[in-house]
VOGU-3710 file (C-alpha; in Angstrom, 3 decimals, decimal comma):
1> xxxxxxxxxx> -46,702/-149,205/36,985  -48,566/-145,968/37,637  -46,670/-142,677/37,479  -46,355/-141,015/40,899  -49,183/-138,625/41,613  -48,692/-134,978/42,536  -49,621/-135,551/46,175  -46,950/-138,202/46,460  -44,379/-135,892/44,850  -45,328/-133,082/47,212
11> xxxxxxxxxx> -45,006/-135,400/50,202  -41,539/-136,458/49,077  -40,465/-132,843/48,568  -41,898/-131,853/51,962  -40,074/-134,767/53,638  -36,786/-133,775/51,977  -37,189/-130,171/53,171  -37,858/-131,373/56,729  -34,795/-133,649/56,598  -32,657/-130,800/55,232
21> xxxxxxxxxx> -33,925/-128,472/57,982  -33,132/-131,062/60,662  -29,699/-131,622/59,142  -28,978/-127,881/59,162  -30,138/-127,648/62,772  -27,749/-130,453/63,759  -24,888/-128,804/61,848  -25,572/-125,481/63,571  -25,580/-127,195/66,974  -22,264/-128,895/66,183
31> xxxxxxxxxx> -20,699/-125,607/65,079  -21,903/-123,932/68,273  -20,425/-126,685/70,471  -17,135/-126,628/68,534  -16,968/-122,836/68,931  -17,571/-123,116/72,674  -14,809/-125,715/72,934  -12,415/-123,539/70,942  -13,106/-120,535/73,134  -12,533/-122,653/76,239
41> xxxxxxxxxx> -9,167/-123,784/74,907  -8,136/-120,193/74,158  -9,211/-119,147/77,656  -7,094/-121,924/79,208  -4,085/-120,951/77,103  -4,586/-117,289/78,032  -4,742/-118,154/81,734  -1,510/-120,173/81,555  0,188/-117,496/79,456  -0,667/-114,766/81,961
51> xxxxxxxxxx> 0,717/-116,919/84,791  3,973/-117,557/82,920  4,333/-114,207/81,164  2,532/-111,409/82,971  2,110/-108,413/80,700  2,260/-110,539/77,548  1,349/-108,505/74,469  -1,405/-109,517/72,054  1,261/-110,168/69,407  3,096/-112,558/71,743
61> xxxxxxxxxx> -0,150/-114,251/72,697  -1,098/-114,736/69,043  2,299/-116,351/68,463  1,641/-118,711/71,385  -1,760/-119,629/69,900  -0,153/-120,263/66,496  2,424/-122,541/68,132  -0,347/-124,399/69,952  -2,227/-124,943/66,689  0,915/-126,252/64,983
71> xxxxxxxxxx> 1,575/-128,671/67,864  -2,002/-129,928/67,694  -1,719/-130,465/63,915  1,526/-132,392/64,415  -0,070/-134,546/67,114  -3,104/-135,239/64,932  -0,913/-136,170/61,956  1,249/-138,481/64,057  -1,801/-140,304/65,406  -3,105/-141,232/61,958
//
């Protein structure tokens, strides 16, 4: 069996770099979409909070967000 030639090695390295670049692009897209979804959720919670508690302080709102996160964790753990 012949040892791989340098051109073949370069092609393999180039292909791996392209695959890694595509993978990073997909990861970045997923992070962007997840961030958009998270912001949307916070906006919905803020809207409901303002309706229920006009004049709510940032500290109170942060507590509401923390409670929401805990409820979501509990729901996710119960569904497993």
